[in-house]
mmCIF file of the N, C-alpha and C atoms, coordinates in Angstrom:
data_MODEL
# 
_entry.id   MODEL 
# 
loop_
_atom_site.group_PDB 
_atom_site.id 
_atom_site.type_symbol 
_atom_site.label_atom_id 
_atom_site.label_alt_id 
_atom_site.label_comp_id 
_atom_site.label_asym_id 
_atom_site.label_entity_id 
_atom_site.label_seq_id 
_atom_site.pdbx_PDB_ins_code 
_atom_site.Cartn_x 
_atom_site.Cartn_y 
_atom_site.Cartn_z 
_atom_site.occupancy 
_atom_site.B_iso_or_equiv 
_atom_site.pdbx_formal_charge 
_atom_site.auth_seq_id 
_atom_site.auth_comp_id 
_atom_site.auth_asym_id 
_atom_site.auth_atom_id 
_atom_site.pdbx_PDB_model_num 
ATOM 1   N N  . GLU A 1 1  ? -21.943 -8.757  -38.640 1.00 0.00 ? 1  GLU A N  1 
ATOM 2   C CA . GLU A 1 1  ? -22.526 -10.081 -38.481 1.00 0.00 ? 1  GLU A CA 1 
ATOM 3   C C  . GLU A 1 1  ? -22.052 -10.675 -37.156 1.00 0.00 ? 1  GLU A C  1 
ATOM 4   N N  . PRO A 1 2  ? -22.972 -11.056 -36.269 1.00 0.00 ? 2  PRO A N  1 
ATOM 5   C CA . PRO A 1 2  ? -22.565 -11.615 -34.982 1.00 0.00 ? 2  PRO A CA 1 
ATOM 6   C C  . PRO A 1 2  ? -21.916 -12.987 -35.135 1.00 0.00 ? 2  PRO A C  1 
ATOM 7   N N  . LEU A 1 3  ? -21.098 -13.338 -34.158 1.00 0.00 ? 3  LEU A N  1 
ATOM 8   C CA . LEU A 1 3  ? -20.405 -14.619 -34.117 1.00 0.00 ? 3  LEU A CA 1 
ATOM 9   C C  . LEU A 1 3  ? -20.671 -15.258 -32.761 1.00 0.00 ? 3  LEU A C  1 
ATOM 10  N N  . VAL A 1 4  ? -20.929 -16.568 -32.753 1.00 0.00 ? 4  VAL A N  1 
ATOM 11  C CA . VAL A 1 4  ? -21.114 -17.304 -31.502 1.00 0.00 ? 4  VAL A CA 1 
ATOM 12  C C  . VAL A 1 4  ? -20.081 -18.414 -31.446 1.00 0.00 ? 4  VAL A C  1 
ATOM 13  N N  . TYR A 1 5  ? -19.387 -18.520 -30.320 1.00 0.00 ? 5  TYR A N  1 
ATOM 14  C CA . TYR A 1 5  ? -18.404 -19.594 -30.147 1.00 0.00 ? 5  TYR A CA 1 
ATOM 15  C C  . TYR A 1 5  ? -18.326 -19.981 -28.673 1.00 0.00 ? 5  TYR A C  1 
ATOM 16  N N  . PRO A 1 6  ? -18.019 -21.218 -28.327 1.00 0.00 ? 6  PRO A N  1 
ATOM 17  C CA . PRO A 1 6  ? -18.037 -22.352 -29.249 1.00 0.00 ? 6  PRO A CA 1 
ATOM 18  C C  . PRO A 1 6  ? -19.474 -22.681 -29.631 1.00 0.00 ? 6  PRO A C  1 
ATOM 19  N N  . ASN A 1 7  ? -19.640 -23.258 -30.773 1.00 0.00 ? 7  ASN A N  1 
ATOM 20  C CA . ASN A 1 7  ? -20.968 -23.601 -31.270 1.00 0.00 ? 7  ASN A CA 1 
ATOM 21  C C  . ASN A 1 7  ? -20.857 -24.875 -32.090 1.00 0.00 ? 7  ASN A C  1 
ATOM 22  N N  . PRO A 1 8  ? -21.311 -26.004 -31.569 1.00 0.00 ? 8  PRO A N  1 
ATOM 23  C CA . PRO A 1 8  ? -22.158 -26.184 -30.388 1.00 0.00 ? 8  PRO A CA 1 
ATOM 24  C C  . PRO A 1 8  ? -21.407 -25.954 -29.076 1.00 0.00 ? 8  PRO A C  1 
ATOM 25  N N  . THR A 1 9  ? -22.207 -25.737 -28.029 1.00 0.00 ? 9  THR A N  1 
ATOM 26  C CA . THR A 1 9  ? -21.653 -25.476 -26.703 1.00 0.00 ? 9  THR A CA 1 
ATOM 27  C C  . THR A 1 9  ? -22.335 -26.370 -25.677 1.00 0.00 ? 9  THR A C  1 
ATOM 28  N N  . ASN A 1 10 ? -21.699 -26.534 -24.517 1.00 0.00 ? 10 ASN A N  1 
ATOM 29  C CA . ASN A 1 10 ? -22.356 -27.269 -23.436 1.00 0.00 ? 10 ASN A CA 1 
ATOM 30  C C  . ASN A 1 10 ? -22.351 -26.498 -22.120 1.00 0.00 ? 10 ASN A C  1 
ATOM 31  N N  . SER A 1 11 ? -21.694 -25.331 -22.078 1.00 0.00 ? 11 SER A N  1 
ATOM 32  C CA . SER A 1 11 ? -21.675 -24.580 -20.818 1.00 0.00 ? 11 SER A CA 1 
ATOM 33  C C  . SER A 1 11 ? -21.809 -23.071 -21.016 1.00 0.00 ? 11 SER A C  1 
ATOM 34  N N  . THR A 1 12 ? -21.041 -22.501 -21.922 1.00 0.00 ? 12 THR A N  1 
ATOM 35  C CA . THR A 1 12 ? -21.078 -21.056 -22.152 1.00 0.00 ? 12 THR A CA 1 
ATOM 36  C C  . THR A 1 12 ? -20.968 -20.764 -23.641 1.00 0.00 ? 12 THR A C  1 
ATOM 37  N N  . ALA A 1 13 ? -21.840 -19.888 -24.129 1.00 0.00 ? 13 ALA A N  1 
ATOM 38  C CA . ALA A 1 13 ? -21.764 -19.421 -25.510 1.00 0.00 ? 13 ALA A CA 1 
ATOM 39  C C  . ALA A 1 13 ? -21.326 -17.960 -25.479 1.00 0.00 ? 13 ALA A C  1 
ATOM 40  N N  . ASN A 1 14 ? -20.280 -17.628 -26.212 1.00 0.00 ? 14 ASN A N  1 
ATOM 41  C CA . ASN A 1 14 ? -19.804 -16.253 -26.333 1.00 0.00 ? 14 ASN A CA 1 
ATOM 42  C C  . ASN A 1 14 ? -20.430 -15.626 -27.570 1.00 0.00 ? 14 ASN A C  1 
ATOM 43  N N  . ILE A 1 15 ? -21.032 -14.472 -27.395 1.00 0.00 ? 15 ILE A N  1 
ATOM 44  C CA . ILE A 1 15 ? -21.686 -13.754 -28.487 1.00 0.00 ? 15 ILE A CA 1 
ATOM 45  C C  . ILE A 1 15 ? -20.851 -12.516 -28.767 1.00 0.00 ? 15 ILE A C  1 
ATOM 46  N N  . ARG A 1 16 ? -20.260 -12.454 -29.961 1.00 0.00 ? 16 ARG A N  1 
ATOM 47  C CA . ARG A 1 16 ? -19.356 -11.359 -30.317 1.00 0.00 ? 16 ARG A CA 1 
ATOM 48  C C  . ARG A 1 16 ? -19.917 -10.609 -31.524 1.00 0.00 ? 16 ARG A C  1 
ATOM 49  N N  . PHE A 1 17 ? -19.824 -9.280  -31.472 1.00 0.00 ? 17 PHE A N  1 
ATOM 50  C CA . PHE A 1 17 ? -20.319 -8.455  -32.573 1.00 0.00 ? 17 PHE A CA 1 
ATOM 51  C C  . PHE A 1 17 ? -19.613 -7.110  -32.542 1.00 0.00 ? 17 PHE A C  1 
ATOM 52  N N  . GLU A 1 18 ? -19.751 -6.378  -33.639 1.00 0.00 ? 18 GLU A N  1 
ATOM 53  C CA . GLU A 1 18 ? -19.147 -5.049  -33.750 1.00 0.00 ? 18 GLU A CA 1 
ATOM 54  C C  . GLU A 1 18 ? -20.235 -4.014  -33.995 1.00 0.00 ? 18 GLU A C  1 
ATOM 55  N N  . LEU A 1 19 ? -20.128 -2.890  -33.303 1.00 0.00 ? 19 LEU A N  1 
ATOM 56  C CA . LEU A 1 19 ? -20.989 -1.736  -33.552 1.00 0.00 ? 19 LEU A CA 1 
ATOM 57  C C  . LEU A 1 19 ? -20.155 -0.646  -34.210 1.00 0.00 ? 19 LEU A C  1 
ATOM 58  N N  . LEU A 1 20 ? -20.662 -0.101  -35.301 1.00 0.00 ? 20 LEU A N  1 
ATOM 59  C CA . LEU A 1 20 ? -19.934 0.953   -36.010 1.00 0.00 ? 20 LEU A CA 1 
ATOM 60  C C  . LEU A 1 20 ? -20.131 2.321   -35.373 1.00 0.00 ? 20 LEU A C  1 
ATOM 61  N N  . ILE A 1 21 ? -21.262 2.494   -34.681 1.00 0.00 ? 21 ILE A N  1 
ATOM 62  C CA . ILE A 1 21 ? -21.551 3.761   -34.003 1.00 0.00 ? 21 ILE A CA 1 
ATOM 63  C C  . ILE A 1 21 ? -22.100 3.455   -32.608 1.00 0.00 ? 21 ILE A C  1 
ATOM 64  N N  . PRO A 1 22 ? -21.972 4.383   -31.667 1.00 0.00 ? 22 PRO A N  1 
ATOM 65  C CA . PRO A 1 22 ? -22.595 4.191   -30.351 1.00 0.00 ? 22 PRO A CA 1 
ATOM 66  C C  . PRO A 1 22 ? -24.115 4.105   -30.513 1.00 0.00 ? 22 PRO A C  1 
ATOM 67  N N  . THR A 1 23 ? -24.742 3.163   -29.840 1.00 0.00 ? 23 THR A N  1 
ATOM 68  C CA . THR A 1 23 ? -26.183 2.979   -30.005 1.00 0.00 ? 23 THR A CA 1 
ATOM 69  C C  . THR A 1 23 ? -26.760 2.127   -28.886 1.00 0.00 ? 23 THR A C  1 
ATOM 70  N N  . SER A 1 24 ? -28.076 2.124   -28.788 1.00 0.00 ? 24 SER A N  1 
ATOM 71  C CA . SER A 1 24 ? -28.780 1.249   -27.849 1.00 0.00 ? 24 SER A CA 1 
ATOM 72  C C  . SER A 1 24 ? -29.030 -0.097  -28.513 1.00 0.00 ? 24 SER A C  1 
ATOM 73  N N  . ILE A 1 25 ? -28.833 -1.175  -27.750 1.00 0.00 ? 25 ILE A N  1 
ATOM 74  C CA . ILE A 1 25 ? -29.043 -2.514  -28.295 1.00 0.00 ? 25 ILE A CA 1 
ATOM 75  C C  . ILE A 1 25 ? -29.702 -3.400  -27.249 1.00 0.00 ? 25 ILE A C  1 
ATOM 76  N N  . SER A 1 26 ? -30.200 -4.546  -27.715 1.00 0.00 ? 26 SER A N  1 
ATOM 77  C CA . SER A 1 26 ? -30.620 -5.611  -26.807 1.00 0.00 ? 26 SER A CA 1 
ATOM 78  C C  . SER A 1 26 ? -30.136 -6.935  -27.376 1.00 0.00 ? 26 SER A C  1 
ATOM 79  N N  . ILE A 1 27 ? -29.766 -7.837  -26.470 1.00 0.00 ? 27 ILE A N  1 
ATOM 80  C CA . ILE A 1 27 ? -29.353 -9.189  -26.837 1.00 0.00 ? 27 ILE A CA 1 
ATOM 81  C C  . ILE A 1 27 ? -30.245 -10.134 -26.055 1.00 0.00 ? 27 ILE A C  1 
ATOM 82  N N  . GLN A 1 28 ? -31.018 -10.933 -26.774 1.00 0.00 ? 28 GLN A N  1 
ATOM 83  C CA . GLN A 1 28 ? -31.935 -11.861 -26.129 1.00 0.00 ? 28 GLN A CA 1 
ATOM 84  C C  . GLN A 1 28 ? -31.748 -13.255 -26.708 1.00 0.00 ? 28 GLN A C  1 
ATOM 85  N N  . ILE A 1 29 ? -32.049 -14.257 -25.895 1.00 0.00 ? 29 ILE A N  1 
ATOM 86  C CA . ILE A 1 29 ? -31.962 -15.652 -26.307 1.00 0.00 ? 29 ILE A CA 1 
ATOM 87  C C  . ILE A 1 29 ? -33.381 -16.203 -26.436 1.00 0.00 ? 29 ILE A C  1 
ATOM 88  N N  . TYR A 1 30 ? -33.644 -16.866 -27.564 1.00 0.00 ? 30 TYR A N  1 
ATOM 89  C CA . TYR A 1 30 ? -34.945 -17.478 -27.836 1.00 0.00 ? 30 TYR A CA 1 
ATOM 90  C C  . TYR A 1 30 ? -34.771 -18.971 -28.055 1.00 0.00 ? 30 TYR A C  1 
ATOM 91  N N  . ASP A 1 31 ? -35.782 -19.743 -27.650 1.00 0.00 ? 31 ASP A N  1 
ATOM 92  C CA . ASP A 1 31 ? -35.734 -21.173 -27.932 1.00 0.00 ? 31 ASP A CA 1 
ATOM 93  C C  . ASP A 1 31 ? -36.325 -21.444 -29.314 1.00 0.00 ? 31 ASP A C  1 
ATOM 94  N N  . ILE A 1 32 ? -36.375 -22.703 -29.702 1.00 0.00 ? 32 ILE A N  1 
ATOM 95  C CA . ILE A 1 32 ? -36.835 -23.087 -31.034 1.00 0.00 ? 32 ILE A CA 1 
ATOM 96  C C  . ILE A 1 32 ? -38.309 -22.750 -31.259 1.00 0.00 ? 32 ILE A C  1 
ATOM 97  N N  . ASN A 1 33 ? -39.069 -22.554 -30.166 1.00 0.00 ? 33 ASN A N  1 
ATOM 98  C CA . ASN A 1 33 ? -40.488 -22.204 -30.263 1.00 0.00 ? 33 ASN A CA 1 
ATOM 99  C C  . ASN A 1 33 ? -40.726 -20.698 -30.174 1.00 0.00 ? 33 ASN A C  1 
ATOM 100 N N  . SER A 1 34 ? -39.666 -19.914 -30.357 1.00 0.00 ? 34 SER A N  1 
ATOM 101 C CA . SER A 1 34 ? -39.725 -18.439 -30.348 1.00 0.00 ? 34 SER A CA 1 
ATOM 102 C C  . SER A 1 34 ? -40.071 -17.854 -28.985 1.00 0.00 ? 34 SER A C  1 
ATOM 103 N N  . ARG A 1 35 ? -39.833 -18.613 -27.920 1.00 0.00 ? 35 ARG A N  1 
ATOM 104 C CA . ARG A 1 35 ? -40.027 -18.075 -26.567 1.00 0.00 ? 35 ARG A CA 1 
ATOM 105 C C  . ARG A 1 35 ? -38.723 -17.453 -26.094 1.00 0.00 ? 35 ARG A C  1 
ATOM 106 N N  . MET A 1 36 ? -38.804 -16.206 -25.615 1.00 0.00 ? 36 MET A N  1 
ATOM 107 C CA . MET A 1 36 ? -37.616 -15.564 -25.074 1.00 0.00 ? 36 MET A CA 1 
ATOM 108 C C  . MET A 1 36 ? -37.292 -16.218 -23.732 1.00 0.00 ? 36 MET A C  1 
ATOM 109 N N  . ILE A 1 37 ? -36.045 -16.691 -23.577 1.00 0.00 ? 37 ILE A N  1 
ATOM 110 C CA . ILE A 1 37 ? -35.675 -17.361 -22.331 1.00 0.00 ? 37 ILE A CA 1 
ATOM 111 C C  . ILE A 1 37 ? -34.646 -16.574 -21.530 1.00 0.00 ? 37 ILE A C  1 
ATOM 112 N N  . ALA A 1 38 ? -34.009 -15.580 -22.153 1.00 0.00 ? 38 ALA A N  1 
ATOM 113 C CA . ALA A 1 38 ? -33.013 -14.791 -21.413 1.00 0.00 ? 38 ALA A CA 1 
ATOM 114 C C  . ALA A 1 38 ? -32.763 -13.468 -22.116 1.00 0.00 ? 38 ALA A C  1 
ATOM 115 N N  . THR A 1 39 ? -32.506 -12.442 -21.319 1.00 0.00 ? 39 THR A N  1 
ATOM 116 C CA . THR A 1 39 ? -31.998 -11.177 -21.837 1.00 0.00 ? 39 THR A CA 1 
ATOM 117 C C  . THR A 1 39 ? -30.558 -11.066 -21.359 1.00 0.00 ? 39 THR A C  1 
ATOM 118 N N  . ILE A 1 40 ? -29.634 -11.016 -22.305 1.00 0.00 ? 40 ILE A N  1 
ATOM 119 C CA . ILE A 1 40 ? -28.209 -10.971 -21.988 1.00 0.00 ? 40 ILE A CA 1 
ATOM 120 C C  . ILE A 1 40 ? -27.761 -9.535  -21.716 1.00 0.00 ? 40 ILE A C  1 
ATOM 121 N N  . TYR A 1 41 ? -28.263 -8.593  -22.505 1.00 0.00 ? 41 TYR A N  1 
ATOM 122 C CA . TYR A 1 41 ? -27.897 -7.185  -22.321 1.00 0.00 ? 41 TYR A CA 1 
ATOM 123 C C  . TYR A 1 41 ? -28.985 -6.317  -22.936 1.00 0.00 ? 41 TYR A C  1 
ATOM 124 N N  . GLU A 1 42 ? -29.235 -5.189  -22.293 1.00 0.00 ? 42 GLU A N  1 
ATOM 125 C CA . GLU A 1 42 ? -30.156 -4.203  -22.837 1.00 0.00 ? 42 GLU A CA 1 
ATOM 126 C C  . GLU A 1 42 ? -29.665 -2.841  -22.375 1.00 0.00 ? 42 GLU A C  1 
ATOM 127 N N  . GLY A 1 43 ? -29.293 -1.995  -23.334 1.00 0.00 ? 43 GLY A N  1 
ATOM 128 C CA . GLY A 1 43 ? -28.797 -0.682  -22.964 1.00 0.00 ? 43 GLY A CA 1 
ATOM 129 C C  . GLY A 1 43 ? -27.958 -0.060  -24.060 1.00 0.00 ? 43 GLY A C  1 
ATOM 130 N N  . PHE A 1 44 ? -27.160 0.921   -23.675 1.00 0.00 ? 44 PHE A N  1 
ATOM 131 C CA . PHE A 1 44 ? -26.343 1.690   -24.611 1.00 0.00 ? 44 PHE A CA 1 
ATOM 132 C C  . PHE A 1 44 ? -24.926 1.130   -24.643 1.00 0.00 ? 44 PHE A C  1 
ATOM 133 N N  . LEU A 1 45 ? -24.364 1.025   -25.851 1.00 0.00 ? 45 LEU A N  1 
ATOM 134 C CA . LEU A 1 45 ? -22.976 0.594   -26.003 1.00 0.00 ? 45 LEU A CA 1 
ATOM 135 C C  . LEU A 1 45 ? -22.230 1.546   -26.920 1.00 0.00 ? 45 LEU A C  1 
ATOM 136 N N  . GLU A 1 46 ? -20.960 1.741   -26.634 1.00 0.00 ? 46 GLU A N  1 
ATOM 137 C CA . GLU A 1 46 ? -20.093 2.523   -27.513 1.00 0.00 ? 46 GLU A CA 1 
ATOM 138 C C  . GLU A 1 46 ? -19.767 1.709   -28.765 1.00 0.00 ? 46 GLU A C  1 
ATOM 139 N N  . SER A 1 47 ? -19.217 2.375   -29.775 1.00 0.00 ? 47 SER A N  1 
ATOM 140 C CA . SER A 1 47 ? -18.800 1.666   -30.983 1.00 0.00 ? 47 SER A CA 1 
ATOM 141 C C  . SER A 1 47 ? -17.624 0.749   -30.657 1.00 0.00 ? 47 SER A C  1 
ATOM 142 N N  . GLY A 1 48 ? -17.435 -0.265  -31.489 1.00 0.00 ? 48 GLY A N  1 
ATOM 143 C CA . GLY A 1 48 ? -16.334 -1.204  -31.301 1.00 0.00 ? 48 GLY A CA 1 
ATOM 144 C C  . GLY A 1 48 ? -16.830 -2.626  -31.168 1.00 0.00 ? 48 GLY A C  1 
ATOM 145 N N  . TYR A 1 49 ? -15.900 -3.526  -30.823 1.00 0.00 ? 49 TYR A N  1 
ATOM 146 C CA . TYR A 1 49 ? -16.228 -4.941  -30.645 1.00 0.00 ? 49 TYR A CA 1 
ATOM 147 C C  . TYR A 1 49 ? -16.725 -5.186  -29.231 1.00 0.00 ? 49 TYR A C  1 
ATOM 148 N N  . HIS A 1 50 ? -17.720 -6.053  -29.121 1.00 0.00 ? 50 HIS A N  1 
ATOM 149 C CA . HIS A 1 50 ? -18.311 -6.388  -27.828 1.00 0.00 ? 50 HIS A CA 1 
ATOM 150 C C  . HIS A 1 50 ? -18.473 -7.895  -27.731 1.00 0.00 ? 50 HIS A C  1 
ATOM 151 N N  . ASN A 1 51 ? -18.330 -8.424  -26.526 1.00 0.00 ? 51 ASN A N  1 
ATOM 152 C CA . ASN A 1 51 ? -18.462 -9.855  -26.289 1.00 0.00 ? 51 ASN A CA 1 
ATOM 153 C C  . ASN A 1 51 ? -19.306 -10.077 -25.035 1.00 0.00 ? 51 ASN A C  1 
ATOM 154 N N  . TYR A 1 52 ? -20.346 -10.889 -25.161 1.00 0.00 ? 52 TYR A N  1 
ATOM 155 C CA . TYR A 1 52 ? -21.204 -11.224 -24.024 1.00 0.00 ? 52 TYR A CA 1 
ATOM 156 C C  . TYR A 1 52 ? -21.316 -12.732 -23.926 1.00 0.00 ? 52 TYR A C  1 
ATOM 157 N N  . GLU A 1 53 ? -21.502 -13.232 -22.708 1.00 0.00 ? 53 GLU A N  1 
ATOM 158 C CA . GLU A 1 53 ? -21.610 -14.667 -22.474 1.00 0.00 ? 53 GLU A CA 1 
ATOM 159 C C  . GLU A 1 53 ? -23.033 -15.048 -22.105 1.00 0.00 ? 53 GLU A C  1 
ATOM 160 N N  . TRP A 1 54 ? -23.456 -16.195 -22.622 1.00 0.00 ? 54 TRP A N  1 
ATOM 161 C CA . TRP A 1 54 ? -24.704 -16.818 -22.190 1.00 0.00 ? 54 TRP A CA 1 
ATOM 162 C C  . TRP A 1 54 ? -24.333 -18.122 -21.502 1.00 0.00 ? 54 TRP A C  1 
ATOM 163 N N  . ASN A 1 55 ? -24.636 -18.221 -20.216 1.00 0.00 ? 55 ASN A N  1 
ATOM 164 C CA . ASN A 1 55 ? -24.374 -19.434 -19.449 1.00 0.00 ? 55 ASN A CA 1 
ATOM 165 C C  . ASN A 1 55 ? -25.478 -20.439 -19.770 1.00 0.00 ? 55 ASN A C  1 
ATOM 166 N N  . THR A 1 56 ? -25.120 -21.526 -20.443 1.00 0.00 ? 56 THR A N  1 
ATOM 167 C CA . THR A 1 56 ? -26.106 -22.497 -20.916 1.00 0.00 ? 56 THR A CA 1 
ATOM 168 C C  . THR A 1 56 ? -26.291 -23.681 -19.969 1.00 0.00 ? 56 THR A C  1 
ATOM 169 N N  . THR A 1 57 ? -25.726 -23.621 -18.761 1.00 0.00 ? 57 THR A N  1 
ATOM 170 C CA . THR A 1 57 ? -25.789 -24.786 -17.874 1.00 0.00 ? 57 THR A CA 1 
ATOM 171 C C  . THR A 1 57 ? -27.221 -25.149 -17.483 1.00 0.00 ? 57 THR A C  1 
ATOM 172 N N  . LYS A 1 58 ? -28.140 -24.180 -17.450 1.00 0.00 ? 58 LYS A N  1 
ATOM 173 C CA . LYS A 1 58 ? -29.536 -24.476 -17.113 1.00 0.00 ? 58 LYS A CA 1 
ATOM 174 C C  . LYS A 1 58 ? -30.397 -24.743 -18.341 1.00 0.00 ? 58 LYS A C  1 
ATOM 175 N N  . ALA A 1 59 ? -29.837 -24.586 -19.531 1.00 0.00 ? 59 ALA A N  1 
ATOM 176 C CA . ALA A 1 59 ? -30.589 -24.809 -20.766 1.00 0.00 ? 59 ALA A CA 1 
ATOM 177 C C  . ALA A 1 59 ? -30.554 -26.289 -21.137 1.00 0.00 ? 59 ALA A C  1 
ATOM 178 N N  . SER A 1 60 ? -31.643 -26.778 -21.690 1.00 0.00 ? 60 SER A N  1 
ATOM 179 C CA . SER A 1 60 ? -31.687 -28.146 -22.197 1.00 0.00 ? 60 SER A CA 1 
ATOM 180 C C  . SER A 1 60 ? -30.955 -28.217 -23.525 1.00 0.00 ? 60 SER A C  1 
ATOM 181 N N  . SER A 1 61 ? -30.566 -29.422 -23.912 1.00 0.00 ? 61 SER A N  1 
ATOM 182 C CA . SER A 1 61 ? -29.983 -29.600 -25.242 1.00 0.00 ? 61 SER A CA 1 
ATOM 183 C C  . SER A 1 61 ? -31.003 -29.167 -26.291 1.00 0.00 ? 61 SER A C  1 
ATOM 184 N N  . GLY A 1 62 ? -30.525 -28.522 -27.340 1.00 0.00 ? 62 GLY A N  1 
ATOM 185 C CA . GLY A 1 62 ? -31.428 -28.096 -28.401 1.00 0.00 ? 62 GLY A CA 1 
ATOM 186 C C  . GLY A 1 62 ? -30.902 -26.893 -29.150 1.00 0.00 ? 62 GLY A C  1 
ATOM 187 N N  . THR A 1 63 ? -31.782 -26.321 -29.963 1.00 0.00 ? 63 THR A N  1 
ATOM 188 C CA . THR A 1 63 ? -31.451 -25.178 -30.808 1.00 0.00 ? 63 THR A CA 1 
ATOM 189 C C  . THR A 1 63 ? -32.016 -23.903 -30.194 1.00 0.00 ? 63 THR A C  1 
ATOM 190 N N  . TYR A 1 64 ? -31.182 -22.884 -30.127 1.00 0.00 ? 64 TYR A N  1 
ATOM 191 C CA . TYR A 1 64 ? -31.564 -21.577 -29.598 1.00 0.00 ? 64 TYR A CA 1 
ATOM 192 C C  . TYR A 1 64 ? -31.102 -20.513 -30.584 1.00 0.00 ? 64 TYR A C  1 
ATOM 193 N N  . PHE A 1 65 ? -31.575 -19.296 -30.387 1.00 0.00 ? 65 PHE A N  1 
ATOM 194 C CA . PHE A 1 65 ? -31.172 -18.191 -31.242 1.00 0.00 ? 65 PHE A CA 1 
ATOM 195 C C  . PHE A 1 65 ? -30.825 -16.980 -30.390 1.00 0.00 ? 65 PHE A C  1 
ATOM 196 N N  . ALA A 1 66 ? -29.673 -16.383 -30.666 1.00 0.00 ? 66 ALA A N  1 
ATOM 197 C CA . ALA A 1 66 ? -29.315 -15.100 -30.064 1.00 0.00 ? 66 ALA A CA 1 
ATOM 198 C C  . ALA A 1 66 ? -29.830 -14.026 -31.008 1.00 0.00 ? 66 ALA A C  1 
ATOM 199 N N  . ARG A 1 67 ? -30.660 -13.142 -30.494 1.00 0.00 ? 67 ARG A N  1 
ATOM 200 C CA . ARG A 1 67 ? -31.222 -12.060 -31.303 1.00 0.00 ? 67 ARG A CA 1 
ATOM 201 C C  . ARG A 1 67 ? -30.644 -10.741 -30.806 1.00 0.00 ? 67 ARG A C  1 
ATOM 202 N N  . ILE A 1 68 ? -29.937 -10.053 -31.693 1.00 0.00 ? 68 ILE A N  1 
ATOM 203 C CA . ILE A 1 68 ? -29.341 -8.757  -31.382 1.00 0.00 ? 68 ILE A CA 1 
ATOM 204 C C  . ILE A 1 68 ? -30.142 -7.698  -32.120 1.00 0.00 ? 68 ILE A C  1 
ATOM 205 N N  . THR A 1 69 ? -30.758 -6.793  -31.365 1.00 0.00 ? 69 THR A N  1 
ATOM 206 C CA . THR A 1 69 ? -31.568 -5.731  -31.958 1.00 0.00 ? 69 THR A CA 1 
ATOM 207 C C  . THR A 1 69 ? -30.838 -4.408  -31.795 1.00 0.00 ? 69 THR A C  1 
ATOM 208 N N  . VAL A 1 70 ? -30.558 -3.759  -32.921 1.00 0.00 ? 70 VAL A N  1 
ATOM 209 C CA . VAL A 1 70 ? -29.918 -2.446  -32.957 1.00 0.00 ? 70 VAL A CA 1 
ATOM 210 C C  . VAL A 1 70 ? -30.878 -1.522  -33.693 1.00 0.00 ? 70 VAL A C  1 
ATOM 211 N N  . ASN A 1 71 ? -31.447 -0.559  -32.953 1.00 0.00 ? 71 ASN A N  1 
ATOM 212 C CA . ASN A 1 71 ? -32.510 0.285   -33.505 1.00 0.00 ? 71 ASN A CA 1 
ATOM 213 C C  . ASN A 1 71 ? -33.616 -0.631  -34.010 1.00 0.00 ? 71 ASN A C  1 
ATOM 214 N N  . SER A 1 72 ? -33.939 -0.625  -35.294 1.00 0.00 ? 72 SER A N  1 
ATOM 215 C CA . SER A 1 72 ? -34.993 -1.511  -35.803 1.00 0.00 ? 72 SER A CA 1 
ATOM 216 C C  . SER A 1 72 ? -34.420 -2.688  -36.588 1.00 0.00 ? 72 SER A C  1 
ATOM 217 N N  . THR A 1 73 ? -33.102 -2.858  -36.566 1.00 0.00 ? 73 THR A N  1 
ATOM 218 C CA . THR A 1 73 ? -32.452 -3.951  -37.290 1.00 0.00 ? 73 THR A CA 1 
ATOM 219 C C  . THR A 1 73 ? -32.206 -5.121  -36.346 1.00 0.00 ? 73 THR A C  1 
ATOM 220 N N  . ILE A 1 74 ? -32.646 -6.305  -36.770 1.00 0.00 ? 74 ILE A N  1 
ATOM 221 C CA . ILE A 1 74 ? -32.492 -7.509  -35.955 1.00 0.00 ? 74 ILE A CA 1 
ATOM 222 C C  . ILE A 1 74 ? -31.544 -8.471  -36.652 1.00 0.00 ? 74 ILE A C  1 
ATOM 223 N N  . SER A 1 75 ? -30.518 -8.910  -35.920 1.00 0.00 ? 75 SER A N  1 
ATOM 224 C CA . SER A 1 75 ? -29.624 -9.970  -36.385 1.00 0.00 ? 75 SER A CA 1 
ATOM 225 C C  . SER A 1 75 ? -29.858 -11.176 -35.496 1.00 0.00 ? 75 SER A C  1 
ATOM 226 N N  . SER A 1 76 ? -29.896 -12.344 -36.105 1.00 0.00 ? 76 SER A N  1 
ATOM 227 C CA . SER A 1 76 ? -30.139 -13.560 -35.346 1.00 0.00 ? 76 SER A CA 1 
ATOM 228 C C  . SER A 1 76 ? -29.108 -14.605 -35.727 1.00 0.00 ? 76 SER A C  1 
ATOM 229 N N  . ILE A 1 77 ? -28.615 -15.330 -34.726 1.00 0.00 ? 77 ILE A N  1 
ATOM 230 C CA . ILE A 1 77 ? -27.639 -16.382 -34.979 1.00 0.00 ? 77 ILE A CA 1 
ATOM 231 C C  . ILE A 1 77 ? -28.001 -17.610 -34.147 1.00 0.00 ? 77 ILE A C  1 
ATOM 232 N N  . GLN A 1 78 ? -27.898 -18.761 -34.772 1.00 0.00 ? 78 GLN A N  1 
ATOM 233 C CA . GLN A 1 78 ? -28.264 -20.024 -34.134 1.00 0.00 ? 78 GLN A CA 1 
ATOM 234 C C  . GLN A 1 78 ? -27.188 -20.474 -33.150 1.00 0.00 ? 78 GLN A C  1 
ATOM 235 N N  . ILE A 1 79 ? -27.652 -21.005 -32.019 1.00 0.00 ? 79 ILE A N  1 
ATOM 236 C CA . ILE A 1 79 ? -26.762 -21.586 -31.012 1.00 0.00 ? 79 ILE A CA 1 
ATOM 237 C C  . ILE A 1 79 ? -27.256 -23.005 -30.728 1.00 0.00 ? 79 ILE A C  1 
ATOM 238 N N  . ILE A 1 80 ? -26.363 -23.963 -30.818 1.00 0.00 ? 80 ILE A N  1 
ATOM 239 C CA . ILE A 1 80 ? -26.696 -25.349 -30.505 1.00 0.00 ? 80 ILE A CA 1 
ATOM 240 C C  . ILE A 1 80 ? -26.143 -25.682 -29.117 1.00 0.00 ? 80 ILE A C  1 
ATOM 241 N N  . VAL A 1 81 ? -27.033 -26.104 -28.215 1.00 0.00 ? 81 VAL A N  1 
ATOM 242 C CA . VAL A 1 81 ? -26.619 -26.557 -26.888 1.00 0.00 ? 81 VAL A CA 1 
ATOM 243 C C  . VAL A 1 81 ? -26.650 -28.078 -26.916 1.00 0.00 ? 81 VAL A C  1 
ATOM 244 N N  . ASN A 1 82 ? -25.507 -28.676 -26.624 1.00 0.00 ? 82 ASN A N  1 
ATOM 245 C CA . ASN A 1 82 ? -25.346 -30.123 -26.703 1.00 0.00 ? 82 ASN A CA 1 
ATOM 246 C C  . ASN A 1 82 ? -24.773 -30.620 -25.379 1.00 0.00 ? 82 ASN A C  1 
ATOM 247 N N  . LYS A 1 83 ? -25.612 -31.213 -24.546 1.00 0.00 ? 83 LYS A N  1 
ATOM 248 C CA . LYS A 1 83 ? -25.182 -31.656 -23.205 1.00 0.00 ? 83 LYS A CA 1 
ATOM 249 C C  . LYS A 1 83 ? -24.692 -33.082 -23.240 1.00 0.00 ? 83 LYS A C  1 
# 
């Protein structure tokens, strides 16, 4: 299960998750209207814990979602940007 901190955030959101096996993944940020606004990472990762940052300084206040896709499994976690 992915973790986002700090949440709410006003500058940077850290997205942390664990992979049990090496695999290809993508991490994307979507706004409340399901529009993709950023790709944080796309590629192959080894097993273990991983941490990626989303710089929210250009994002407006509101609700966003980090979507982590591993093979055909999608995990989504809400991020609140509060300026």
